[in-house]
C-alpha positions in Angstrom: 119.5 112.7 106.5 116.0 112.6 105.2 112.5 112.6 106.6 109.5 110.3 106.3 106.3 112.1 106.6 102.6 110.9 106.7 99.4 112.1 107.7 97.6 110.4 111.0 94.2 112.1 110.0 94.5 110.8 106.5 95.8 107.4 107.9 93.2 107.2 110.5 90.2 108.6 108.1 88.0 105.8 109.2 87.9 106.3 112.8 87.5 110.0 112.6 84.0 109.0 110.2 82.8 106.2 113.2 84.1 107.8 116.6 86.4 111.1 116.1 89.9 111.5 116.4 91.1 112.0 120.1 94.6 112.1 121.3 97.2 110.7 118.4 100.5 110.4 117.4 103.6 108.4 116.2 105.2 106.9 119.6 108.0 104.6 118.6 110.5 104.0 115.9 113.8 101.3 115.6 115.8 100.6 113.1 116.8 97.2 111.8 118.9 96.5 108.7 117.5 98.8 105.8 114.1 99.2 107.8 112.5 101.0 110.2 109.6 100.3 112.0 107.3 103.2 113.0 104.3 102.8 115.5 101.5 105.3 116.2 98.3 105.2 117.9 95.3 106.8 117.8 91.9 107.3 120.3 88.6 107.9 120.0 87.3 110.9 120.6 83.5 110.3 121.2 82.6 106.8 123.2 81.1 103.6 121.2 78.1 102.1 122.4 78.8 100.2 125.5 82.1 102.1 126.4 82.0 104.7 129.3 84.9 106.8 127.5 86.3 107.4 123.8 89.8 106.7 125.4 88.8 102.9 126.2 89.0 102.6 122.1 92.4 102.7 120.6 93.8 102.0 116.9 97.0 101.8 115.9 99.2 101.2 112.7 103.0 99.5 112.5 104.7 101.0 109.6 107.6 99.3 107.5 109.6 101.8 105.6 112.5 101.2 103.5 115.5 103.2 104.3 117.8 101.4 101.8 118.0 104.8 100.3 118.1 107.3 102.8 117.3 110.3 100.7 114.1 108.8 99.5 112.6 106.8 102.4 109.5 105.0 101.3 106.5 102.7 103.3 107.0 99.3 101.8 104.2 97.6 104.3 102.2 98.3 106.7 99.9 95.8 110.1 97.1 97.3 111.6 95.2 95.3 114.0 91.6 95.2 114.4 90.2 97.3 117.3 93.4 97.8 119.0 96.6 99.8 119.6 100.3 98.9 118.4 103.1 99.0 121.0 106.1 98.4 120.2 108.7 96.7 122.3 112.4 96.1 121.4 
């Protein structure tokens, strides 16, 4: 048993600089073979120009974690769509 931790504030520093960080968190994880796929999202706290509410703007990242060595999981890849959240459907 082990943990893999990452800092959502660091991951979304660009969003924080532009819009401030609103609600955020890791919401989905699933394992396939030696990999765990982790999805997270963050909402802007301030509305960007042209949007009424900061929660109208969502960012997200899909992390790919190699767990072939369960004592030392490591992130090997990630995907971050432009101006959108990440929702994982299994």
